C-alpha positions in Angstrom: 44.6 7.0 24.0 42.9 10.3 23.8 39.4 10.9 22.5 40.6 12.5 19.2 42.7 9.4 18.3 39.8 7.1 19.2 37.4 9.1 17.2 39.6 9.0 14.1 40.0 5.2 14.5 36.2 4.8 14.5 35.9 7.0 11.5 38.5 5.0 9.6 36.6 1.8 10.5 33.4 3.3 9.2 35.1 4.3 6.0 36.4 0.7 5.5 32.9 -0.7 6.3 31.3 1.7 3.8 33.7 0.6 1.1 33.0 -3.1 1.8 29.2 -2.5 1.9 29.4 -0.6 -1.4 31.4 -3.5 -3.0 28.8 -6.1 -1.8 25.8 -4.0 -3.0 27.3 -3.8 -6.5 28.1 -7.6 -6.4 24.4 -8.1 -5.6 23.4 -5.8 -8.6 25.6 -8.0 -10.9 23.7 -11.1 -9.7 20.4 -9.3 -10.4 21.6 -8.6 -13.9 22.6 -12.3 -14.4 19.1 -13.4 -13.2 17.5 -11.0 -15.8 19.7 -12.5 -18.5 18.8 -16.1 -17.6 15.1 -15.2 -17.6 15.4 -13.6 -21.0 17.2 -16.6 -22.4 14.4 -18.8 -20.9 11.6 -16.7 -22.4 10.4 -15.5 -19.0 11.5 -11.9 -19.2 8.1 -10.6 -17.9 8.5 -12.2 -14.5 11.4 -10.0 -13.4 9.4 -8.8 -10.4 8.3 -11.6 -8.0 6.3 -10.4 -5.0 6.6 -13.7 -3.2 10.4 -13.7 -3.6 10.7 -10.1 -2.4 8.5 -10.9 0.6 10.6 -14.0 1.5 13.9 -12.0 1.4 12.5 -9.1 3.5 11.1 -11.4 6.1 14.5 -13.1 6.5 16.1 -9.7 6.8 13.7 -8.8 9.6 14.1 -12.2 11.4 17.9 -12.2 11.5 18.2 -8.5 12.5 19.9 -8.1 15.9 19.9 -4.3 16.0 20.6 -1.6 17.0 18.6 -0.7 13.8 15.0 -1.6 14.2 13.4 -4.3 12.1 11.4 -1.7 10.2 14.6 0.4 9.4 16.7 -2.5 8.3 13.8 -3.8 6.1 13.4 -0.3 4.5 17.1 -0.2 3.7 17.1 -3.7 2.0 13.9 -2.8 0.2 15.7 0.2 -1.4 18.7 -2.1 -2.4 16.3 -4.5 -4.0 14.5 -1.7 -5.8 17.8 -0.4 -7.2 18.9 -3.8 -8.3 15.5 -4.6 -9.9 15.6 -1.3 -11.9 18.7 -2.7 -13.6 16.6 -5.5 -15.0 13.7 -3.4 -16.2 12.5 0.1 -15.0 9.1 -0.5 -13.4 6.2 1.9 -13.7 3.7 2.1 -10.8 0.4 4.0 -11.0 -1.1 5.5 -7.9 -4.0 7.7 -6.9 -2.6 11.2 -7.3 -1.7 14.0 -7.5 1.9 13.9 -6.3 2.3 13.9 -2.6 -0.6 11.6 -1.6 -0.4 8.8 1.0 -1.0 6.4 -1.9 2.3 7.5 -3.5 4.0 7.0 -0.2 2.5 3.5 0.0 3.8 2.8 -3.5 7.3 3.9 -2.6 7.2 1.9 0.6 6.3 -1.2 -1.2 8.4 -0.9 -4.4 11.3 1.4 -3.2 12.3 4.7 -4.8 13.9 3.3 -7.9 10.5 2.7 -9.6 8.8 5.3 -11.8 5.6 6.4 -10.0 2.8 7.6 -12.3 0.0 9.9 -10.9 -3.5 8.9 -11.9 -6.4 11.2 -11.4 -8.8 8.6 -9.9 -9.1 5.1 -8.6 -10.8 4.2 -11.9 -7.8 5.6 -13.8 -5.3 3.6 -11.8 -7.2 0.4 -12.8 -7.3 1.5 -16.4 -3.6 2.4 -16.5 -2.7 -1.1 -15.3 -5.3 -2.9 -17.5 -3.9 -1.1 -20.6 -0.4 -1.8 -19.5 0.5 1.9 -19.3 1.8 0.9 -15.9 3.1 -2.5 -14.6 1.3 -2.2 -11.3 -1.1 0.1 -9.5 -1.6 1.0 -5.8 -5.0 1.9 -4.5 -6.4 2.5 -0.9 -8.8 -0.1 0.3 -9.4 0.5 4.0 -8.6 2.7 7.0 -8.4 1.5 10.6 -10.6 4.5 11.7 -13.0 5.1 8.8 -13.4 1.7 7.3 -13.3 0.6 3.6 -12.8 2.6 0.5 -15.9 1.4 -1.2 -15.0 2.6 -4.7 -11.9 0.4 -4.7 -14.0 -2.6 -3.9 -16.5 -1.8 -6.6 -13.8 -1.6 -9.2 -12.9 -5.3 -8.6 -16.3 -6.5 -9.6 -15.6 -6.1 -13.3 -11.8 -5.7 -13.5 -9.6 -8.5 -14.8 -6.7 -7.4 -12.5 -5.4 -9.4 -9.6 -4.4 -8.3 -6.2 -0.6 -8.8 -6.1 0.3 -7.4 -2.7 -0.7 -5.2 0.2 0.9 -2.3 2.0 0.0 -1.0 5.5 1.0 2.7 6.0 0.9 4.5 9.3 -1.0 7.7 8.6 0.2 11.0 10.2 -1.9 14.0 9.3 -0.5 17.6 9.5 -2.1 21.0 9.2 -0.3 22.7 6.3 -0.6 26.3 5.2 1.3 29.4 3.9 0.0 31.2 7.0 2.2 31.6 10.0 -0.4 31.0 12.6 -3.4 28.7 13.2 -5.5 31.7 14.1 -5.2 33.0 10.5 -6.9 29.9 9.1 -10.4 30.4 7.8 -10.8 27.3 5.5 -9.5 23.8 5.7 -9.2 21.5 2.6 -8.8 17.8 2.8 -10.1 14.4 1.5 -13.3 13.5 3.2 -11.7 10.6 5.2 -8.9 12.9 6.4 -11.4 15.4 7.7 -13.2 12.6 9.5 -10.0 11.2 11.0 -9.1 14.7 12.4 -12.6 15.8 13.4 -11.9 16.1 17.1 -8.8 18.1 16.7 -10.5 20.4 14.2 -13.4 20.9 16.6 -11.0 21.9 19.4 -8.5 24.1 17.5 -10.4 25.4 14.4 -14.0 25.4 15.4 -15.0 28.3 13.2 -13.1 27.3 10.1 -15.0 26.0 7.1 -14.3 22.5 5.8 -14.1 21.6 2.1 -13.7 18.2 0.5 -11.1 17.6 -2.1 -10.3 14.5 -4.2 -7.1 13.9 -2.3 -5.1 15.5 0.5 -2.3 16.3 -2.0 -4.9 18.3 -4.1 -6.0 20.0 -0.8 -2.3 21.0 -0.2 -2.0 22.3 -3.8 -5.1 24.5 -3.3 -4.0 25.7 0.2 -0.7 26.8 -1.4 -2.6 29.2 -3.7 -5.1 30.8 -1.2 -4.7 33.2 1.7 -6.2 32.0 5.0 -6.4 28.4 3.7 -5.0 25.2 5.2 -4.8 21.6 4.2 -4.7 18.3 6.0 -2.0 16.2 4.4 1.3 14.4 5.0 4.8 15.6 5.3 5.5 14.8 1.6 2.8 17.2 0.5 4.2 19.9 2.7 7.6 19.6 1.0 6.2 19.3 -2.5 3.9 22.4 -2.3 6.1 24.6 -0.1 3.8 24.7 2.9 4.5 25.2 6.6 3.5 22.6 9.2 1.3 24.5 11.6 0.4 21.4 13.7 1.7 17.8 13.5 0.0 14.5 14.0 -3.5 15.9 14.3 -5.2 12.6 13.6 -7.7 11.6 16.4 -6.5 8.0 16.6 -2.8 7.5 17.4 -2.7 4.1 15.5 -4.4 5.5 12.4 -3.3 3.1 9.6 -4.4 2.7 5.9 -4.2 -0.5 4.0 -3.4 -0.3 0.3 -3.7 -3.0 -2.4 -1.1 -3.6 -5.2 -2.9 -4.5 -8.5 -1.4 -6.2 -11.5 -1.8 -8.9 -14.1 0.3 -11.8 -12.7 -0.6 -14.1 -9.8 2.1 -14.3 -7.1 3.2 -17.8 -6.0 3.0 -18.9 -2.3 5.4 -17.0 0.0 4.5 -18.9 3.2 2.8 -15.9 4.8 -0.1 -15.1 2.4 -3.6 -13.7 2.2 -6.3 -14.4 -0.3 -9.0 -12.0 -1.3 -12.3 -13.3 -2.6 -15.4 -11.9 -4.3 -18.6 -13.9 -3.6 -22.3 -13.6 -4.3 -24.8 -15.7 -2.5 -28.0 -17.2 -4.0 -31.1 -15.5 -2.7 -32.3 -18.1 -0.2 -32.4 -18.4 3.7 -29.0 -19.2 5.3 -27.1 -18.5 2.1 -24.3 -16.5 3.7 -23.9 -19.1 6.5 -23.5 -21.8 3.9 -20.9 -19.8 2.1 -18.8 -19.3 5.2 -19.1 -22.9 6.5 -16.3 -24.3 4.2 -13.8 -21.8 5.7 -14.6 -23.0 9.2 -14.6 -26.6 8.1 -11.1 -26.3 6.7 -9.7 -24.3 9.6 -9.2 -21.1 7.6 -9.2 -17.7 9.4 -11.3 -14.9 7.9 -9.8 -11.4 8.5 -12.4 -9.3 6.7 -15.9 -9.4 5.1 -17.7 -6.5 3.4 -20.9 -6.4 1.5 -21.6 -4.2 -1.6 -24.5 -3.9 -4.0 -23.8 -6.1 -7.0 -25.2 -3.4 -9.5 -26.6 -6.3 -11.4 -30.0 -6.5 -9.7 -32.1 -4.8 -7.1 -31.2 -6.0 -3.5 -28.5 -8.3 -4.8 -25.2 -8.1 -2.9 -21.6 -9.3 -3.3 -19.2 -10.1 -0.5 -15.5 -9.2 -0.3 -13.7 -11.6 2.0 -10.0 -11.8 3.1 -8.8 -15.1 4.3 -5.4 -16.4 5.6 -3.4 -18.6 3.2 -2.7 -18.9 -0.5 -5.1 -20.4 -3.1 -2.6 -23.1 -3.8 -2.4 -24.2 -0.2 -4.2 -27.6 0.2 -6.8 -26.5 2.8 -7.6 -23.2 0.9 -7.9 -25.0 -2.4 -10.4 -27.5 -0.8 -12.4 -24.6 0.7 -12.5 -22.8 -2.6 -13.8 -25.9 -4.3 -16.6 -26.2 -1.7 -17.3 -22.5 -2.0 -17.6 -22.7 -5.7 -20.4 -25.2 -5.5 -22.3 -23.0 -2.9 -21.8 -19.5 -4.3 -23.8 -18.0 -7.1 -20.4 -16.5 -8.2 -16.9 -16.9 -6.9 -13.9 -14.8 -8.0 -10.5 -15.1 -6.5 -9.2 -11.5 -6.6 -5.7 -12.7 -5.7 -3.4 -14.5 -3.3 -0.5 -12.4 -2.2 2.2 -11.9 0.5 0.9 -10.3 3.7 2.1 -6.7 4.3 5.6 -6.5 5.7 6.8 -3.9 8.2 
């Protein structure tokens, strides 16, 4: 058999597989519509999106994957299928820290898929307000970066907000130098979010030592501005380059190769346990010696791992602080529930911000 005949046989087989895959995807969509109908009949139409169910499905997808596609790629494909099927039940609106082209929008699309309607909010405060007023079903906000630490304003918003943390997204951050100019030597000004400038400080010192640096509210806003000025460049992602028609003068200019940002999904409903969960807490300690140690002791006593702790001024009194803590497990897990009960008796204030599935690939 010559190569031309073999090639045609393979193409015919691919066509047959594509037809079968398409048929199965539409069958899955019909099942999604049936689920929506059953929920409506049962008076539970608002629970069409279940973060714990989606996390369970995607983890199974990754576990049974045998390649050659990577676990991350096969998970991304199934996430888009699930997003498309979910949109048949009810179009979902997700607010994110804008403008269009930010990493926060990319995180929203990674988590919910491209069949949702993303809504650009002008600030982290506005993302919270849009979700609180139900102008959006969910919101996505940055909370910490592996290089630069926490986004403090996001933490501060949780102190008074009634919203819950419904999920988390981890996004690998690649920064690019974007401009209308054709050469790095032509760049006189660099615009970027404060954290992006910090994450690329070594590269900038080496390649653009004489360029002036200007802070913007977001990297996407920096890209928009660079698109309107001669001799200007922005630090932003590939999506911003496409959206604002800029050239990529240098790729992956972040100083740390594993630069990753964690985002939180905020909403009104509390996800049920998925089996691989995380719980975020807001605590304040009474003003007495050893208060923080006494707060943390119930976690150790019940064998609960703590993955993060941050302190912030409470804004309710001078030198009063609150603590943001992430722990492994769901608030409904027996050991976590017992620990929370003990914490409640020790803390001046305890607020469970949310129990939610851990980030997936």
